[in-house]
C-alpha positions as CSV (number, residue, x, y, z in Angstrom):
1,X,90.2,272.8,179.6
2,X,91.4,270.7,176.6
3,X,91.0,271.3,172.8
4,X,90.7,268.9,170.0
5,X,92.5,269.7,166.8
6,X,92.3,268.3,163.2
7,X,95.0,266.7,161.7
8,X,96.2,269.7,159.4
9,X,100.0,270.3,158.7
10,X,101.0,273.7,159.6
11,X,103.5,275.7,161.6
12,X,103.7,276.4,165.4
13,X,106.2,279.2,166.5
14,X,107.8,280.2,169.8
15,X,108.3,284.1,169.8
16,X,111.0,285.6,171.4
17,X,112.4,289.1,171.0
18,X,111.5,289.9,167.6
19,X,112.3,286.3,166.4
20,X,110.3,283.3,165.8
21,X,111.4,279.5,166.1
22,X,109.0,277.1,164.4
23,X,108.6,273.6,163.5
24,X,106.3,272.2,160.9
25,X,103.8,269.6,162.0
26,X,100.3,269.1,163.5
27,X,98.7,270.2,166.7
28,X,97.6,267.4,168.7
29,X,96.3,269.0,172.1
30,X,96.3,272.3,173.7
31,X,95.5,272.3,177.5
32,X,95.3,274.9,180.3
33,X,96.1,273.8,183.7
34,X,96.3,276.0,187.0
35,X,99.9,276.6,186.2
36,X,100.5,276.9,182.6
37,X,99.2,276.1,179.0
38,X,100.5,272.6,177.6
39,X,100.7,272.1,174.1
40,X,101.5,268.7,172.5
41,X,102.7,268.9,168.8
42,X,103.6,266.3,166.4
43,X,106.5,267.6,164.2
44,X,107.8,266.4,160.9
45,X,111.4,266.6,162.1
46,X,111.6,265.8,165.6
47,X,108.7,263.7,166.4
48,X,106.2,264.8,169.1
49,X,107.0,268.0,171.0
50,X,106.0,269.5,174.2
51,X,105.5,273.3,174.7
52,X,104.6,275.1,178.0
53,X,103.2,278.6,177.6
54,X,104.0,278.5,173.9
55,X,107.7,277.9,174.6
56,X,109.5,274.7,173.4
57,X,110.4,272.5,176.1
58,X,111.5,268.9,174.5
59,X,111.0,266.7,171.5
60,X,111.4,263.0,170.9
61,X,114.3,263.1,168.4
62,X,115.9,266.1,170.0
63,X,115.8,265.9,173.8
64,X,119.2,264.0,174.3
65,X,121.0,267.3,173.4
66,X,119.4,268.8,176.6
67,X,119.1,266.0,179.1
68,X,122.4,264.4,178.5
69,X,124.2,267.7,178.8
70,X,122.3,268.7,182.2
71,X,122.8,265.3,183.9
72,X,126.2,263.6,183.2
73,X,128.7,266.3,184.3
74,X,126.9,266.3,187.6
75,X,126.8,262.5,188.0
76,X,130.0,261.7,186.6
77,X,131.7,264.2,188.9
78,X,130.1,263.9,192.3
79,X,131.9,262.1,194.9
80,X,128.5,260.2,195.7
81,X,125.3,259.8,193.5
82,X,123.1,257.7,195.9
83,X,120.6,260.4,196.6
84,X,119.4,262.8,193.6
85,X,116.7,265.5,193.7
86,X,115.4,266.9,190.4
87,X,113.2,269.9,190.5
88,X,111.0,270.2,187.5
89,X,111.6,267.5,184.8
90,X,108.2,266.3,184.5
91,X,109.0,264.8,181.1
92,X,111.0,262.2,182.5
93,X,114.2,262.7,180.5
94,X,116.3,263.9,183.4
95,X,115.4,261.2,185.6
96,X,116.0,258.5,182.9
97,X,119.4,259.8,182.5
98,X,120.1,259.6,186.4
99,X,118.8,256.1,186.5
100,X,121.4,254.9,184.1
101,X,123.7,254.6,186.9
102,X,123.8,251.4,189.3
103,X,125.1,253.5,192.2
104,X,122.0,255.7,192.4
105,X,119.7,254.5,195.1
106,X,116.9,257.1,195.0
107,X,115.7,260.0,192.6
108,X,113.3,262.7,194.0
109,X,111.5,264.2,191.3
110,X,109.3,267.2,192.4
111,X,106.9,268.5,189.6
112,X,104.3,271.1,190.3
113,X,102.2,270.5,187.4
114,X,100.7,266.8,187.2
115,X,99.4,267.3,183.9
116,X,103.1,267.7,182.5
117,X,103.7,264.1,184.0
118,X,100.5,262.4,182.6
119,X,100.8,264.0,179.1
120,X,104.4,263.2,178.7
121,X,103.7,259.5,179.7
122,X,101.0,259.4,177.2
123,X,102.2,261.2,174.4
124,X,106.1,261.2,174.7
125,X,106.6,258.0,176.4
126,X,110.3,257.3,175.1
127,X,111.4,260.5,176.8
128,X,110.9,259.0,180.3
129,X,111.5,255.6,179.1
130,X,111.8,252.9,181.8
131,X,112.1,255.7,184.5
132,X,108.7,255.8,185.3
133,X,108.5,252.2,186.3
134,X,111.9,252.2,188.2
135,X,111.5,251.6,192.0
136,X,114.1,254.2,192.7
137,X,112.1,256.9,191.3
138,X,110.2,259.1,194.0
139,X,107.5,261.0,192.2
140,X,105.9,264.1,193.9
141,X,103.6,266.4,192.7
142,X,104.5,269.4,194.7
143,X,106.0,272.7,194.6
144,X,109.8,272.6,194.4
145,X,110.2,275.7,196.2
146,X,108.6,274.2,199.2
147,X,110.2,270.9,198.8
148,X,113.6,272.4,199.1
149,X,112.5,274.7,202.0
150,X,111.1,271.9,204.0
151,X,114.0,269.4,203.5
152,X,116.8,269.0,206.0
153,X,120.5,269.8,205.4
154,X,123.1,267.7,203.5
155,X,120.2,265.4,202.2
156,X,121.3,265.1,198.6
157,X,124.4,264.1,196.5
158,X,123.2,266.1,193.3
159,X,120.4,268.5,192.9
160,X,119.2,269.0,189.1
161,X,117.3,271.9,188.3
162,X,115.3,271.1,185.1
163,X,112.9,274.0,184.9
164,X,111.4,275.9,182.2
165,X,112.4,279.6,181.4
166,X,112.0,281.8,184.2
167,X,108.5,282.7,183.9
168,X,105.4,281.3,185.3
169,X,105.9,278.6,187.9
170,X,109.6,278.3,187.1
171,X,110.8,281.8,187.7
172,X,111.7,281.3,191.5
173,X,114.0,278.4,190.7
174,X,116.7,280.8,189.6
175,X,116.6,283.4,192.3
176,X,119.2,283.7,195.0
177,X,117.1,282.5,198.0
178,X,115.9,279.4,196.5
179,X,119.4,278.6,195.2
180,X,120.9,279.2,198.6
181,X,118.4,276.8,199.9
182,X,119.4,274.2,197.4
183,X,123.1,274.6,198.8
184,X,122.0,274.1,202.4
185,X,120.1,270.6,201.4
186,X,123.2,269.6,199.2
187,X,126.1,267.5,200.7
188,X,129.4,269.3,201.2
189,X,131.0,267.4,198.2
190,X,127.9,267.3,196.1
191,X,127.1,269.1,192.8
192,X,124.2,271.3,191.6
193,X,123.2,271.5,187.9
194,X,120.8,273.8,186.3
195,X,119.9,274.9,182.7
196,X,121.0,278.4,182.4
197,X,119.2,279.5,179.3
198,X,121.0,280.9,176.0
199,X,124.0,283.5,176.2
200,X,122.5,284.9,173.0
201,X,118.7,285.0,173.4
202,X,118.6,285.1,177.2
203,X,121.7,287.1,177.7
204,X,121.2,288.9,181.1
205,X,119.4,286.0,182.6
206,X,122.2,283.7,181.7
207,X,124.8,286.0,183.3
208,X,122.6,286.4,186.3
209,X,122.1,282.7,187.1
210,X,125.9,282.3,186.8
211,X,126.6,285.1,188.9
212,X,124.1,284.0,191.8
213,X,125.7,280.6,191.9
214,X,129.1,281.9,192.1
215,X,128.0,284.0,195.0
216,X,126.7,280.9,196.8
217,X,129.2,278.4,195.9
218,X,132.8,278.0,195.6
219,X,132.9,277.2,191.9
220,X,130.4,277.6,189.2
221,X,131.0,277.1,185.6
222,X,128.8,277.2,182.5
223,X,128.9,274.7,179.8
224,X,127.5,275.1,176.2
225,X,125.8,273.2,173.5
226,X,123.2,273.0,171.0
227,X,119.4,272.5,171.3
228,X,118.2,273.3,167.9
229,X,114.5,273.7,168.9
230,X,115.3,276.5,171.7
231,X,115.8,280.2,170.8
232,X,119.1,280.8,169.0
233,X,120.0,277.0,169.1
234,X,122.8,277.9,171.4
235,X,122.0,276.7,175.1
236,X,123.7,276.3,178.5
237,X,124.0,274.3,181.8
238,X,125.8,275.7,184.8
239,X,127.3,273.4,187.4
240,X,128.2,274.4,190.8
241,X,130.1,272.9,193.9
242,X,132.0,273.6,197.1
243,X,135.9,273.0,197.6
244,X,136.5,271.6,194.0
245,X,134.8,271.8,190.7
246,X,134.6,268.1,190.5
247,X,132.0,268.4,187.5
248,X,135.2,269.3,185.4
249,X,136.8,265.7,186.1
250,X,134.4,262.6,185.1
251,X,135.0,259.6,187.2
252,X,136.4,257.0,184.8
253,X,134.1,254.1,186.2
254,X,131.0,256.0,185.5
255,X,132.1,257.2,182.1
256,X,132.6,253.5,181.2
257,X,129.1,252.7,182.5
258,X,127.0,255.4,180.6
259,X,128.9,256.3,177.6
260,X,127.7,253.8,175.2
261,X,124.2,254.7,176.0
262,X,124.7,258.4,175.2
263,X,123.9,259.9,171.9
264,X,125.5,263.4,172.8
265,X,127.4,263.1,175.8
266,X,131.1,261.9,176.2
267,X,134.1,262.8,178.2
268,X,135.6,264.4,175.3
269,X,132.3,266.4,174.4
270,X,132.1,267.6,178.0
271,X,135.7,269.0,178.1
272,X,135.0,271.0,174.7
273,X,131.6,272.2,175.9
274,X,133.2,273.8,179.1
275,X,135.8,275.5,177.1
276,X,133.5,276.9,174.5
277,X,132.5,279.9,176.7
278,X,131.8,282.9,174.5
279,X,134.6,285.7,174.8
280,X,131.9,288.4,175.7
281,X,130.3,286.3,178.2
282,X,133.7,285.5,179.9
283,X,134.6,289.2,180.1
284,X,131.1,290.1,181.5
285,X,131.5,287.4,184.2
286,X,134.9,288.9,185.0
287,X,133.5,292.4,185.5
288,X,131.8,291.8,189.0
């Protein structure tokens, strides 16, 4: 069910644990799907923005802080990057960043809600950019849990989990059973990357994601940066691998290929972002 709105300038807020995070602008549409509530909002500061279940997901002039951070440590560090899996990511931003690499031959993007894709293409086309017309992108409107469960072992070089907060249709993407299945379909020298919430606003969820990944993989490390529209502004992404933490050491040829195209990510930025783990998080992770 879609609602139309008058072009009135007002504020829209995400409420989280007694704090609200708001932007000024105008509401464009609000729609309910079988999976979630979708809102498109045109903000004064960051252009058009997408909310799912009243939580900020992405915005035209802010999205690089999130997408570049999620994608490039994984794709610059994995031994091979021919076959990529993205779970979620219906706005197209993660696919766009993956497809910057000429080595990438195939990207399977699995999104449960077709309306996220359709509305992102219509109202936020710059986020997906050329990804939507790239022949290497294989778009599947399916449940990501089922996709992973039914995929054969050692299928992907990199797995990207670009899910919303662990509520609604995204909550299963951060559980042990799903992440263990991701390891099964990931090649031995591959990398898994996931957004892992804010260490401040989602403290326990953040810790749980890292701890679960460390139970499953030989290595798992969080990286920290800023996404100003998200609760607290401080955000994290966690990368996991077997045998070696190759996400820590970008391959130079790939760095050269994509650096000039990035607004936020660089080899130097990544090194600093891995080293900015808050002291209290490091202590809590050490207390298993």
